[in-house]
matplotlib code that plots the C-alpha trace (Angstrom):
import matplotlib.pyplot as plt

x = [106.5, 110.2, 111.2, 109.1, 110.7, 114.3, 115.0, 116.2, 113.7, 113.8, 112.8, 110.1, 108.6, 108.8, 107.1, 104.3, 103.7, 103.5, 101.1, 98.8, 98.5, 98.0, 95.0, 93.8, 93.9, 91.5, 89.1, 89.9, 90.3, 89.5, 92.3, 94.7, 93.9, 94.4, 97.8, 98.9, 97.7, 99.4, 102.7, 102.5, 101.7, 104.6, 107.3, 106.3, 107.6, 105.9, 103.4, 105.2, 107.8, 105.1, 104.6, 108.3, 108.9, 106.8, 104.8, 103.9, 102.9, 100.8, 99.2, 98.1, 96.7, 94.7, 93.4, 92.1, 90.2, 88.8, 87.6, 86.0, 87.8, 91.3, 91.7, 92.9, 96.3, 97.0, 97.0, 100.8, 100.9, 101.2, 98.1, 98.8, 97.4, 95.7, 95.2, 99.0, 99.8, 97.5, 99.5, 102.8, 101.8, 100.8, 104.2, 105.9, 104.1, 105.3, 109.0, 110.9, 112.6, 114.6, 116.4, 119.9, 122.7, 122.8, 119.1, 119.1, 121.8, 120.0, 116.8, 118.5, 119.9, 116.9, 113.8, 112.1, 108.6, 107.6, 104.6, 103.1, 103.2, 102.0, 98.9, 98.2, 98.5, 96.1, 93.6, 93.4, 93.2, 93.1, 96.3, 98.0, 97.0, 98.1, 101.7, 101.8, 100.7, 104.0, 106.1, 106.9, 106.1, 103.7, 103.9, 100.5, 101.7, 101.8, 98.4, 96.8, 98.4, 96.3, 93.4, 91.1, 91.3, 90.6, 86.8, 86.9, 89.7, 88.0, 84.8, 86.7, 87.8, 90.7, 92.6, 95.2, 92.5, 94.4, 93.0, 93.7, 92.4, 94.8, 97.8, 97.3, 96.6, 99.8, 101.8, 100.3, 101.3, 104.8, 105.1, 104.1, 106.6, 109.4, 108.5, 107.2, 106.1, 108.2, 106.9, 106.7, 104.1, 101.3, 99.5, 99.6, 98.4, 95.5, 94.6, 94.7, 92.3, 89.8, 90.1, 89.3, 86.4, 85.0, 84.1, 85.4, 87.9, 91.0, 90.9, 93.6, 96.5, 97.0, 99.7, 102.7, 101.4, 98.0, 99.7, 101.9, 98.8, 97.0, 99.9, 99.9, 96.1, 96.3, 99.5, 100.8, 103.3, 101.8, 103.9, 105.7, 103.7, 100.4, 101.7, 102.7, 99.2, 97.6, 100.0, 98.7, 95.0, 93.6, 91.2, 89.4, 85.7, 84.2, 83.1, 80.9, 83.7, 85.9, 85.1, 85.6, 89.1, 89.1, 90.8, 93.6, 91.2, 88.8, 91.3, 90.6, 92.2, 90.7, 92.3, 95.9, 95.0, 94.1, 90.8, 91.3, 87.9, 84.2, 82.8, 85.6, 86.8, 90.4, 92.7, 96.4, 98.4, 101.4, 103.6, 102.5, 100.4, 96.9, 94.1, 91.1, 88.0, 85.3, 82.2, 82.2, 85.9, 87.2, 90.3, 93.3, 96.5, 98.4, 102.1, 101.4, 99.1, 100.6, 100.1, 96.4, 96.0, 97.9, 95.6, 92.6, 94.0, 94.5, 90.9, 89.8, 92.1]
y = [77.1, 77.5, 75.3, 77.3, 80.6, 79.4, 76.1, 75.4, 75.5, 71.7, 71.4, 74.0, 72.0, 68.8, 70.5, 72.0, 68.6, 67.0, 69.7, 69.3, 65.6, 66.3, 68.5, 65.8, 63.2, 65.4, 65.6, 69.3, 69.3, 73.0, 73.9, 71.6, 73.2, 76.7, 75.8, 74.3, 77.4, 79.8, 77.8, 77.7, 81.4, 82.7, 80.1, 79.7, 76.1, 73.1, 71.2, 68.0, 69.0, 68.4, 64.8, 63.7, 60.0, 56.9, 56.9, 60.6, 60.5, 57.4, 59.3, 62.2, 59.8, 57.8, 61.1, 62.4, 59.1, 59.3, 62.9, 62.2, 64.8, 65.8, 69.5, 71.8, 72.4, 68.6, 68.6, 68.5, 65.3, 62.1, 59.9, 56.6, 53.0, 52.8, 49.1, 48.6, 51.3, 49.6, 46.3, 48.2, 49.9, 46.7, 45.3, 48.5, 48.2, 44.6, 45.7, 46.6, 49.5, 50.5, 47.7, 48.9, 46.5, 47.7, 47.3, 43.9, 42.7, 44.1, 42.5, 39.1, 39.6, 41.1, 41.6, 44.9, 45.9, 49.6, 49.9, 52.5, 50.2, 47.3, 49.4, 50.2, 46.6, 45.6, 48.1, 50.2, 54.0, 54.1, 52.1, 54.1, 57.4, 56.2, 55.6, 58.6, 61.1, 60.7, 61.6, 65.2, 64.5, 61.5, 59.6, 60.7, 59.9, 56.2, 56.5, 58.3, 55.9, 53.1, 52.9, 51.2, 54.2, 56.8, 57.1, 57.5, 60.1, 62.1, 62.1, 63.7, 60.8, 63.0, 60.3, 62.8, 65.4, 68.2, 71.7, 71.9, 75.5, 76.8, 74.9, 75.9, 79.5, 79.7, 78.1, 80.5, 83.4, 82.0, 81.5, 85.1, 86.3, 84.3, 85.2, 88.8, 90.2, 92.9, 96.3, 94.8, 92.3, 94.7, 93.7, 90.0, 90.8, 92.9, 90.3, 87.6, 89.5, 90.2, 86.6, 85.2, 87.6, 86.3, 89.8, 93.4, 95.0, 97.0, 100.7, 102.2, 103.4, 106.9, 109.1, 110.4, 114.0, 113.0, 111.5, 114.5, 116.7, 114.6, 114.8, 118.6, 118.7, 116.4, 117.9, 114.4, 112.1, 108.9, 105.8, 104.1, 100.9, 102.9, 105.0, 101.7, 100.4, 103.6, 103.6, 100.0, 100.5, 103.9, 102.5, 99.2, 98.1, 96.9, 93.3, 91.9, 92.1, 94.9, 98.6, 100.4, 101.8, 105.5, 106.8, 109.3, 112.2, 111.1, 110.8, 113.2, 114.1, 114.0, 114.6, 113.9, 110.8, 110.2, 108.4, 105.6, 104.0, 104.4, 104.0, 105.6, 102.5, 102.5, 105.4, 106.0, 107.4, 109.7, 106.7, 104.7, 102.3, 101.6, 101.4, 99.2, 99.6, 96.9, 97.5, 93.8, 92.9, 96.2, 98.0, 96.4, 98.2, 97.0, 97.8, 99.3, 99.3, 96.1, 94.3, 95.3, 93.9, 90.7, 90.3, 90.8, 88.2, 85.7, 86.0, 85.2, 82.1]
z = [99.4, 100.3, 97.3, 94.9, 96.1, 96.4, 94.7, 91.1, 88.3, 88.0, 91.7, 91.2, 88.4, 90.5, 93.5, 91.4, 89.7, 93.1, 94.3, 91.3, 91.9, 95.6, 94.8, 92.4, 95.2, 97.1, 94.2, 93.7, 89.9, 89.6, 92.1, 90.3, 87.0, 88.4, 89.7, 86.3, 84.4, 86.8, 86.6, 82.8, 82.6, 84.8, 83.8, 80.1, 80.4, 78.7, 80.8, 80.1, 82.8, 85.4, 84.3, 84.3, 84.9, 84.2, 87.4, 87.3, 83.6, 84.4, 87.4, 85.2, 82.6, 85.1, 86.7, 83.4, 82.9, 86.4, 86.2, 82.8, 80.8, 79.5, 80.4, 77.6, 79.3, 78.9, 75.1, 75.1, 77.2, 75.2, 75.6, 77.2, 76.7, 80.1, 80.1, 79.5, 82.1, 84.7, 84.3, 84.4, 87.6, 89.3, 88.4, 89.7, 93.0, 93.4, 93.1, 96.2, 94.5, 91.4, 89.6, 90.3, 91.2, 94.8, 95.4, 93.7, 96.1, 99.1, 98.0, 97.9, 101.3, 103.0, 100.8, 101.5, 100.9, 100.8, 103.1, 100.8, 97.9, 100.0, 101.0, 97.4, 96.4, 99.2, 97.9, 101.1, 100.9, 104.7, 105.2, 102.5, 104.2, 107.6, 106.3, 103.8, 106.5, 108.2, 105.2, 104.1, 100.4, 100.2, 96.9, 95.5, 92.0, 92.9, 94.4, 91.5, 89.1, 90.6, 88.2, 90.7, 93.1, 90.4, 90.8, 94.6, 94.4, 91.6, 93.7, 96.6, 98.8, 100.0, 102.0, 103.3, 104.2, 102.4, 101.9, 98.2, 97.8, 100.5, 99.2, 95.5, 96.5, 98.5, 95.7, 93.1, 95.2, 95.6, 91.8, 91.1, 93.7, 92.1, 88.5, 88.6, 85.3, 83.7, 82.5, 79.0, 80.3, 80.8, 77.6, 78.6, 82.2, 80.9, 78.3, 80.9, 83.1, 80.3, 79.1, 82.5, 82.9, 79.6, 78.5, 78.0, 75.7, 76.6, 75.7, 73.5, 75.6, 76.7, 75.2, 77.1, 76.6, 78.1, 81.1, 81.7, 81.4, 84.0, 86.4, 86.2, 86.7, 89.7, 91.0, 91.6, 90.1, 88.8, 89.7, 86.8, 87.0, 86.8, 83.9, 82.1, 82.6, 81.3, 78.3, 77.6, 78.3, 79.3, 81.8, 82.1, 82.1, 85.4, 86.1, 88.9, 91.5, 90.3, 89.7, 86.4, 86.2, 85.1, 82.0, 82.4, 81.6, 84.4, 87.2, 90.1, 93.4, 96.9, 100.2, 99.0, 97.1, 93.4, 92.8, 90.2, 89.9, 89.6, 92.2, 94.1, 96.0, 94.6, 95.5, 94.9, 97.8, 97.5, 98.5, 95.4, 97.5, 96.1, 98.8, 98.0, 100.0, 100.1, 102.2, 103.3, 103.5, 104.6, 103.5, 101.7, 100.9, 97.8, 97.4, 93.9, 91.0, 89.5, 92.8, 92.7, 89.2, 90.0, 93.1, 90.8, 88.4, 91.2, 92.2, 88.7, 88.2]

ax = plt.figure().add_subplot(projection="3d")
ax.plot(x, y, z, "-o")
ax.set_aspect("equal")
plt.show()
């Protein structure tokens, strides 16, 4: 989380790539896909950056084979010869480290065997997990690149016992905090919501005159982010979990708040906060209208 919020973009890509493979090691393909798509959406960087290096690229390729499909987001990744990669990975596991002069000298003096690699060579997920659990960033790429473990991992073996849904959810929230959309991104945000819903069409945007007239009628100033939304789409259809957003002409005031939806479960406070009432989950206060829509989008992804 901290790296995603504060580290360089190269480190962010590395951490997200690791988290995707971590979710894959738990059999959580859907969560892994959500994380890749969220990262790609907010960074607009190529997916190939998540598969940097021979071992990680191999891990992704072996994972696709084990899960029985190559997701649409992976189209930009170069397909690999899995038989050749399997042999290359076995050779990699038998090496003590990178073939630099320093490591070669140390290997001659005192041969070293990485216990994680030894566990993978011995074919034991339990032994690998026992060693990996004590490391802050366990090498799940080396694990997933082992072709023989693929079916068990894809089926949910989850040797590290990770909560993939919680991890990916936290990382997606961190990504959206680090890369907030600008005012010009409203068309993309609305299009993403409708695309993930699988139905619905955005309404034509309201005019500035219509918005000004609504503010005079409501005797309230509409926040800039909400005005930008209405200028992009004057209301929005409902779906099974989200109410219909009213058009500018339909907005009405009640007890110092502006009602934004039908049914009246979304209201706009004078402070600019949006209050969402759910009969089962209770009341949620969003910092603004954009925050509400981003929350809605996160539930759809």
